C-alpha positions as CSV (number, residue, x, y, z in Angstrom):
1,M,12.0,-7.7,-11.1
2,K,10.0,-10.2,-13.4
3,M,7.4,-11.6,-11.8
4,K,5.0,-14.6,-12.9
5,M,1.8,-14.7,-10.9
6,D,-0.7,-17.7,-11.0
7,N,-3.8,-15.7,-9.9
8,A,-5.3,-12.2,-10.2
9,F,-8.4,-10.3,-8.8
10,Y,-9.3,-6.9,-10.5
11,V,-11.5,-3.5,-9.2
12,E,-12.7,-1.6,-11.9
13,P,-11.7,1.8,-12.0
14,V,-14.3,4.5,-11.5
15,G,-13.4,6.7,-14.8
16,I,-9.6,7.3,-15.0
17,A,-8.2,6.4,-11.6
18,G,-8.3,4.1,-8.8
19,E,-8.0,0.3,-10.2
20,L,-7.3,-2.2,-7.9
21,A,-5.2,-5.2,-9.0
22,L,-4.0,-7.9,-7.2
23,W,-1.5,-10.8,-8.0
24,W,-0.3,-14.1,-6.1
25,N,1.4,-17.3,-7.1
26,N,-0.3,-20.8,-6.1
27,E,2.0,-21.3,-2.8
28,V,-0.6,-18.3,-1.4
29,K,-3.9,-19.2,0.0
30,L,-6.1,-16.0,-0.8
31,S,-9.5,-15.4,-0.3
32,V,-11.3,-11.9,-0.9
33,L,-13.4,-10.9,2.5
34,H,-14.6,-7.8,0.6
35,Y,-13.8,-5.3,-1.8
36,D,-15.3,-1.7,-2.9
37,K,-13.4,1.1,-5.3
38,N,-11.0,1.9,-2.2
39,F,-9.9,-1.4,-0.8
40,I,-9.7,-5.2,-1.3
41,E,-10.0,-6.9,2.0
42,T,-8.5,-10.6,2.1
43,V,-7.4,-13.2,4.4
44,I,-3.8,-14.7,3.3
45,S,-2.2,-17.6,4.5
46,I,1.4,-18.4,2.9
47,N,3.0,-22.5,2.5
48,G,-0.3,-23.4,4.8
49,E,1.1,-21.1,7.6
50,T,-1.3,-18.5,9.9
51,E,-3.4,-16.8,8.5
52,W,-3.3,-13.1,8.4
53,F,-5.4,-9.9,7.1
54,G,-4.2,-8.1,3.9
55,T,-6.1,-5.0,2.7
56,L,-5.0,-3.5,-0.7
57,I,-5.9,0.2,-0.2
58,Y,-6.3,2.9,-2.9
59,A,-7.1,6.1,-1.0
60,P,-9.3,8.9,-2.5
61,P,-7.1,11.6,-4.2
62,Y,-8.8,14.2,-3.4
63,E,-9.6,16.2,-0.2
64,E,-13.3,15.4,-0.2
65,G,-13.7,11.6,0.8
66,K,-9.9,11.1,2.2
67,Q,-11.2,11.6,6.3
68,K,-13.7,9.2,6.1
69,F,-11.8,6.6,4.4
70,W,-9.0,6.1,6.6
71,E,-11.8,6.5,10.0
72,K,-13.5,3.3,7.6
73,L,-10.2,1.8,7.1
74,G,-9.4,1.9,10.9
75,T,-12.8,-0.4,11.6
76,L,-11.5,-3.8,9.6
77,R,-9.3,-4.5,12.2
78,N,-10.0,-3.5,15.6
79,D,-7.9,-6.0,17.4
80,M,-4.4,-4.8,17.9
81,N,-3.1,-8.4,18.1
82,A,-4.5,-9.5,14.6
83,K,-1.8,-10.0,12.0
84,W,-2.7,-7.5,9.3
85,C,-0.7,-6.1,6.4
86,V,-2.2,-2.8,4.8
87,I,-0.6,-2.2,1.0
88,G,-1.4,0.2,-2.0
89,D,-1.6,4.0,-2.5
90,T,-2.2,6.4,0.6
91,N,-2.6,9.3,-1.9
92,I,-1.2,11.1,1.2
93,V,2.4,12.6,1.8
94,A,3.2,11.7,5.6
95,S,6.3,13.7,5.8
96,P,7.9,17.0,4.2
97,N,10.9,14.6,3.3
98,E,8.5,12.2,1.3
99,K,7.8,15.2,-1.6
100,Y,9.8,17.0,-4.4
101,G,8.7,20.1,-6.4
102,G,4.8,21.3,-6.3
103,L,2.8,22.8,-3.5
104,P,4.0,22.7,0.1
105,F,3.6,19.7,2.7
106,D,0.0,19.5,3.5
107,H,0.0,18.6,7.5
108,N,-4.1,18.9,7.6
109,Y,-4.0,15.8,4.8
110,A,-1.3,14.0,6.8
111,K,-3.6,14.1,10.0
112,W,-6.1,11.8,9.3
113,Y,-3.3,9.3,8.1
114,H,-1.5,9.6,11.6
115,K,-4.6,9.7,13.2
116,F,-5.7,6.0,11.4
117,L,-1.9,4.5,12.0
118,E,-1.9,5.2,15.6
119,R,-5.8,3.8,16.1
120,S,-5.0,1.0,14.1
121,Y,-1.4,0.1,15.8
122,L,0.0,0.0,12.2
123,M,3.4,1.2,11.4
124,Q,5.4,1.3,7.8
125,I,7.7,-1.4,6.9
126,Q,11.0,-1.1,5.2
127,S,11.5,-0.5,1.6
128,K,13.7,-0.9,-1.2
129,G,14.2,1.0,-4.3
130,G,13.4,4.8,-5.2
131,A,12.4,7.4,-2.2
132,Y,9.2,8.1,-4.3
133,T,6.5,5.9,-5.3
134,W,4.6,9.0,-7.3
135,S,5.4,11.3,-10.3
136,N,3.7,13.5,-12.4
137,Q,5.7,12.4,-14.9
138,R,6.7,16.3,-16.2
139,S,10.6,17.9,-17.6
140,E,12.4,18.5,-14.6
141,E,11.3,21.9,-14.1
142,D,8.0,21.0,-13.8
143,V,8.5,17.7,-12.3
144,I,6.7,17.1,-8.7
145,R,7.5,13.4,-6.8
146,E,6.1,12.0,-3.5
147,K,6.0,9.0,-1.6
148,L,2.5,7.9,-1.7
149,D,2.5,3.9,-1.8
150,R,3.5,2.1,1.1
151,V,3.3,-1.3,3.3
152,L,2.3,-1.0,6.7
153,S,2.0,-3.6,9.2
154,S,0.7,-4.5,12.7
155,L,3.7,-5.7,15.3
156,E,2.2,-8.9,15.3
157,W,2.2,-9.4,11.4
158,G,5.8,-7.4,11.9
159,F,6.6,-10.6,14.4
160,H,5.5,-13.4,11.8
161,F,7.6,-11.8,8.9
162,P,10.5,-9.9,10.4
163,R,12.5,-9.8,7.1
164,A,9.8,-8.7,5.5
165,I,10.5,-5.7,2.7
166,A,8.5,-3.9,0.2
167,V,10.7,-3.1,-3.3
168,I,9.3,-0.5,-5.2
169,D,10.0,-1.2,-8.7
170,V,10.3,0.6,-11.7
171,D,7.2,2.8,-13.0
172,I,6.5,1.5,-16.9
173,A,3.0,1.9,-17.5
174,S,1.7,4.2,-14.4
175,D,2.3,7.7,-12.8
176,H,2.6,5.3,-9.7
177,A,5.8,2.8,-9.2
178,P,4.6,-0.6,-8.3
179,I,5.0,-2.0,-4.7
180,V,5.8,-5.7,-4.6
181,L,5.6,-7.5,-1.0
182,L,8.3,-9.7,-0.2
183,T,7.4,-11.5,3.0
184,N,11.2,-13.4,3.2
185,G,12.9,-10.3,2.6
186,V,14.7,-11.6,-0.8
187,V,15.1,-10.1,-3.8
188,K,15.6,-12.6,-6.4
189,K,18.1,-11.2,-9.4
190,S,16.4,-12.5,-12.7
């Protein structure tokens, strides 16, 4: 999928991990409300339609900070009727079928993520593409693949964009596959 975007916003990485990058075209009106090393909080309107909240995330990769991150993210939208979409690297394997290779599935890490979903009234939206979004990029016998990146939405956001899909694209320059959010559900051929 080839993309040409008119606008960009970046949060520089801390060390070698965690850079956040957000791109959008001119039909999207986007304002950054707040950002830090783990998220970019925005308000978005497409083609002048109703505004909604969009949050791009990079969750901490290590146990230290994970629980605090999910609790902080959960405080951004206290209104269950808000139109809210969260997209990015959760650094959480949410269920055993989202992991191939490496250490066994860790229920403790997943519990913070699931508590966040329950408190925030968010659900994962449909995705197309690969089953995994991250790989350690090692040879077949040592390879680990996990689904770490996802798009979540509130019920209100889902009602507003009922055909939305997340396209998991091919990872070219990263160990993560990029996720492209298509609010109208159309995958254009390049």
